[in-house]
C-alpha positions as CSV (number, residue, x, y, z in Angstrom):
1,M,-0.2,0.2,-0.2
2,T,1.5,3.3,-1.4
3,L,1.1,6.2,0.9
4,R,1.5,9.7,-1.1
5,I,3.0,13.0,1.6
6,S,2.6,16.5,0.8
7,L,5.1,18.5,2.8
8,R,5.6,22.2,2.8
9,N,9.2,23.9,3.7
10,G,10.1,23.3,6.1
11,E,8.1,21.5,7.9
12,P,8.5,18.2,9.9
13,V,8.0,14.6,9.2
14,I,9.1,11.6,11.5
15,V,10.1,8.7,9.1
16,N,11.2,5.0,11.7
17,G,11.8,7.7,14.2
18,A,14.3,9.4,12.7
19,V,13.1,13.4,12.2
20,L,13.1,14.6,8.4
21,R,13.2,18.0,7.2
22,S,11.3,19.2,4.0
23,V,13.8,21.5,2.0
24,G,11.2,23.4,-0.5
25,R,7.8,22.1,-1.4
26,T,8.4,17.9,-1.2
27,D,6.2,15.9,-2.3
28,M,7.5,11.6,-0.9
29,V,5.1,8.5,-1.4
30,V,5.9,6.0,1.3
31,E,5.4,2.9,-0.3
32,N,6.0,-0.1,2.2
33,G,5.3,0.0,5.3
34,A,6.7,2.5,8.1
35,T,6.1,4.8,11.0
36,I,5.0,8.4,9.8
37,L,4.3,11.0,11.5
38,R,3.7,14.4,10.4
39,G,5.7,17.0,11.8
40,R,1.6,19.5,13.0
41,D,0.6,16.0,14.4
42,V,3.8,16.0,17.3
43,M,3.9,17.1,20.4
44,K,6.2,18.8,22.5
45,P,6.7,17.8,25.9
46,E,6.0,20.6,27.3
47,E,2.4,21.0,25.4
48,A,2.0,18.1,27.3
49,D,-0.1,20.2,30.0
50,S,-3.8,18.8,30.9
51,P,-4.7,14.9,30.9
52,A,-5.8,14.7,27.4
53,R,-2.5,16.3,26.2
54,Q,-0.6,14.1,27.8
55,L,-2.3,10.5,26.4
56,Y,-1.9,11.9,23.2
57,F,2.1,12.5,24.7
58,A,2.1,8.7,25.6
59,C,0.6,7.5,23.0
60,M,2.5,9.4,20.7
61,M,6.2,8.7,21.9
62,A,4.3,5.3,21.6
63,Y,3.7,4.9,17.9
64,I,7.1,6.5,16.4
65,D,9.4,5.2,19.9
66,Q,9.5,1.7,19.5
67,D,12.4,0.8,21.4
68,E,10.4,1.6,24.7
69,L,7.2,0.8,23.9
70,Q,6.7,-1.1,27.6
71,K,7.6,2.6,28.8
72,H,5.0,4.0,26.6
73,Q,2.9,1.6,26.6
74,D,3.0,2.1,31.0
75,A,2.5,6.0,30.7
76,L,-0.8,5.5,28.6
77,L,-2.2,2.8,30.8
78,T,-2.0,5.4,33.7
79,R,-3.4,8.4,31.6
80,L,-6.0,6.9,30.3
81,E,-7.1,5.3,33.9
82,G,-6.8,9.2,35.0
83,L,-9.0,10.7,32.4
84,M,-11.8,8.5,32.8
85,A,-11.4,8.6,36.8
86,A,-12.2,12.3,36.0
87,L,-14.9,12.4,32.7
88,E,-18.8,12.0,33.2
89,S,-19.6,12.3,30.3
90,P,-20.9,8.9,28.6
91,E,-19.4,10.2,25.4
92,A,-15.6,10.9,26.1
93,K,-16.3,7.8,28.0
94,A,-16.8,5.8,25.0
95,V,-14.4,7.9,22.8
96,C,-11.7,6.4,25.6
97,I,-12.6,2.5,25.2
98,R,-12.3,3.5,21.2
99,F,-8.8,4.1,22.2
100,A,-7.9,1.3,24.4
101,Q,-9.3,-1.1,22.2
102,K,-6.9,1.2,19.5
103,V,-4.0,0.6,21.7
104,A,-4.3,-2.8,22.2
105,T,-3.7,-3.7,19.6
106,G,-1.0,-1.7,18.2
107,Q,-3.0,1.2,15.9
108,F,-1.2,4.0,17.7
109,Y,-1.2,5.9,15.0
110,P,-5.2,5.7,14.5
111,A,-5.9,6.4,18.5
112,L,-4.3,9.8,17.5
113,A,-7.8,10.7,16.4
114,D,-9.1,9.3,19.7
115,C,-6.9,12.0,21.6
116,R,-7.7,15.1,19.3
117,W,-11.2,14.4,20.1
118,L,-10.7,14.0,23.7
119,I,-8.6,17.1,24.2
120,G,-10.7,19.6,21.9
121,Y,-13.6,18.1,24.6
122,E,-11.9,18.6,27.0
123,A,-10.7,22.2,26.0
124,E,-14.5,23.1,25.7
125,V,-14.8,21.8,29.4
126,L,-12.8,23.1,31.1
127,G,-13.5,27.0,28.6
128,R,-17.2,26.0,30.3
129,T,-15.9,26.0,33.8
130,V,-13.8,29.2,33.3
131,I,-16.7,30.7,32.1
132,A,-18.6,29.8,34.7
133,A,-17.1,30.9,37.2
């Protein structure tokens, strides 16, 4: 299965743990299985400043750093348990369960989409809390 990726000038991409940066507008075609994460999907450690963001960061690390997979999976489990305990919304809990199912089968990249949903949900809830205060 072929994957085509278009990168803007200077946009980074992680391929099998190596950080690459495009020079000029670049199109890449990946013709075999690889772990790929575009720069816009990369979160820096200091950006993991909320429970949902910490879950995203742990999932991202499990995806791109297979050498330390057990450590990252342990962090994922801890973050997920904490987040599930704090959630009240059945929809958010269902997303967490879907996330856990993906992680259990090694589908870290698709699980990141669930984390992005949780990050949006968290921001919405915190936004309502700040306005209500």
